[in-house]
N, C-alpha and C positions, 0 to 999 in steps of 0.2 A: 447314656454312657458319658462319663465326665471327659474322656479323652477328646471327644468332638468339640468341647468347649475350650480347649487349651489353644491359645493363639500362638504362644512361643514360650520357650524356657530360656532363662538368662542365667549363666553361671558367673558368679563373682570371682574375680581373679584372686590368687593368693596374695596376701599383703607383702609388699616388698620393703621390709624394714627389719632392722636388727633389734628393735625394741618391742615390747609388748604393746600391741595396738589392735584395734578392732573397728569394724564398720559400725555406723550408727544410722538409723533412719530418722530423718529430720523433716518436720513441717517448716518450710521457710516463709510461709505466709506471703510469698511473692515480694519479699523485701531483701535487700542486699546486706543489711546489718545482721551479722551472724549472732549477735547478742540477743536478738529477738526470736531466733529460731527455737523451736521446741522439739525435743526428742520424742518420737512416736512411742506410745505404749498402749498395750491392750490390757484392760483390767488392772491398771496400775503397775504393770510389769513392762519394763523397757524391752524392746525388741533388738536383739543383737545378732544381725545376720553374719554368719561365717561362710566361707567358701563352700562348705558342704551342705548349707541350707538351700532348700529349693523354693523359689518363688514362681508362682504360676499366674500368668495374666489371662483372665477369663474374657471371652468375647461378649 
């Protein structure tokens, strides 16, 4: 059963902005220079997590 493998569920908070904005998942390559960060994508499609999206951490 998959439920036994779920460590925890994290809810993203609603964005607190008056402008259109969204979350992005970034690989920071362990550097502080944000210009070197790369947005995560799967099969060439960027992942845009919204507060209603569910992320599951597996054990």
